PAZA-847685 format. One line per 8 residues: their letters; for each residue x, y, z of N, C-alpha, C. Coordinates in steps of 0.2 Angstrom, whole numbers, plus 5000, padded with zeros to 4 digits. Example, Ala and Ser with C-alpha at 12.3 -4.5 7.8 and 13.67 -1.06 7.14 Angstrom:
# residues 2
AS = 5066:4972:5039:5062:4978:5039:5066:4984:5039 | 5064:4989:5035:5068:4995:5036:5064:5000:5039
END
This chain:
# residues 65
XXXXXXXX = 4943:5046:5042:4946:5049:5039:4946:5045:5031 | 4946:5042:5030:4941:5036:5024:4934:5039:5022 | 4932:5043:5027:4927:5047:5024:4930:5055:5019 | 4932:5057:5020:4934:5062:5019:4939:5061:5012 | 4944:5056:5013:4948:5052:5008:4942:5053:5002 | 4937:5046:5004:4932:5046:4995:4929:5051:4996 | 4928:5055:4998:4924:5065:4996:4932:5068:4991 | 4936:5066:4993:4942:5070:4988:4942:5065:4982
XXXXXXXX = 4941:5058:4983:4942:5054:4975:4937:5058:4970 | 4940:5057:4963:4935:5058:4958:4932:5052:4958 | 4933:5045:4959:4930:5042:4958:4931:5037:4964 | 4925:5038:4971:4926:5036:4975:4927:5029:4976 | 4924:5025:4972:4925:5019:4969:4933:5016:4970 | 4936:5020:4968:4943:5021:4965:4947:5018:4975 | 4941:5020:4979:4946:5018:4987:4946:5012:4990 | 4952:5008:4991:4954:5003:4992:4956:5002:4999
XXXXXXXX = 4953:5000:5003:4956:4998:5011:4960:4991:5011 | 4963:4992:5015:4969:4988:5015:4968:4983:5023 | 4971:4978:5023:4969:4971:5030:4969:4976:5034 | 4965:4976:5040:4965:4980:5047:4967:4975:5051 | 4975:4974:5051:4981:4971:5056:4986:4976:5061 | 4983:4977:5063:4986:4981:5069:4991:4980:5072 | 4991:4976:5076:4999:4973:5076:5001:4967:5073 | 5000:4967:5067:5006:4961:5063:5009:4967:5061
XXXXXXXX = 5015:4964:5055:5017:4969:5051:5023:4962:5046 | 5022:4965:5041:5024:4959:5036:5031:4956:5036 | 5033:4953:5033:5040:4951:5034:5042:4952:5025 | 5050:4950:5027:5052:4947:5022:5049:4941:5017 | 5044:4938:5020:5042:4930:5016:5037:4930:5018 | 5034:4937:5021:5026:4936:5021:5022:4942:5020 | 5019:4944:5016:5015:4950:5016:5009:4951:5016 | 5007:4944:5018:4999:4945:5020:4996:4953:5024
XXXXXXXX = 4997:4955:5031:4996:4960:5036:4997:4967:5030 | 5002:4965:5025:5005:4972:5023:5000:4974:5018 | 5001:4980:5017:4996:4985:5013:5000:4991:5007 | 5001:4990:5001:5004:4995:4998:5000:4998:4990 | 5000:5004:4989:4997:5004:4983:5000:5007:4978 | 4998:5006:4972:5003:5009:4967:4998:5012:4961 | 5000:5019:4960:4997:5021:4955:5003:5023:4950 | 5003:5021:4944:5009:5022:4941:5014:5021:4944
XXXXXXXX = 5018:5027:4942:5028:5027:4945:5025:5028:4954 | 5018:5030:4957:5019:5028:4963:5016:5025:4966 | 5021:5024:4971:5023:5016:4976:5021:5022:4985 | 5016:5017:4986:5014:5020:4995:5013:5015:4999 | 5012:5018:5006:5013:5011:5010:5011:5015:5017 | 5006:5013:5023:5005:5013:5027:5008:5016:5034 | 5012:5011:5033:5014:5013:5039:5022:5007:5041 | 5027:5008:5046:5033:5004:5043:5033:4996:5045
XXXXXXXX = 5026:4995:5046:5026:4987:5046:5025:4986:5037 | 5022:4990:5033:5022:4990:5025:5029:4989:5023 | 5034:4988:5027:5042:4991:5021:5044:4985:5020 | 5042:4981:5018:5046:4971:5015:5041:4975:5011 | 5035:4973:5008:5033:4974:5003:5033:4982:4998 | 5032:4986:5003:5035:4991:4999:5042:4990:4995 | 5045:4989:4997:5053:4991:4996:5052:4983:4989 | 5050:4979:4990:5047:4974:4987:5045:4979:4978
XXXXXXXX = 5041:4980:4977:5038:4986:4972:5039:4991:4971 | 5042:4993:4976:5047:5000:4972:5052:5000:4969 | 5057:4991:4970:5062:4990:4965:5059:4987:4960 | 5053:4985:4961:5052:4981:4953:5050:4988:4948 | 5048:4992:4950:5047:4999:4947:5054:5003:4944 | 5059:5000:4951:5066:5003:4946:5068:5000:4942 | 5067:4993:4942:5071:4990:4937:5066:4990:4932 | 5059:4990:4932:5057:4990:4926:5058:4994:4919
X = 5061:5002:4923:5065:5006:4919:5070:5007:4917
END
């Protein structure tokens, strides 16, 4: 999948790999295993284990508008 995404990017160097924490989930106080991407107003996360960090970043974007 990573190869396909890199090929689709205008700049393959823009690909950013998140931490490989397959069983760890982010928490309200620890975002170390979580991974979120922000691109302008777009916010994306990989899976439910990233929900706390995603919510924090999304809320920050909403409050800045």
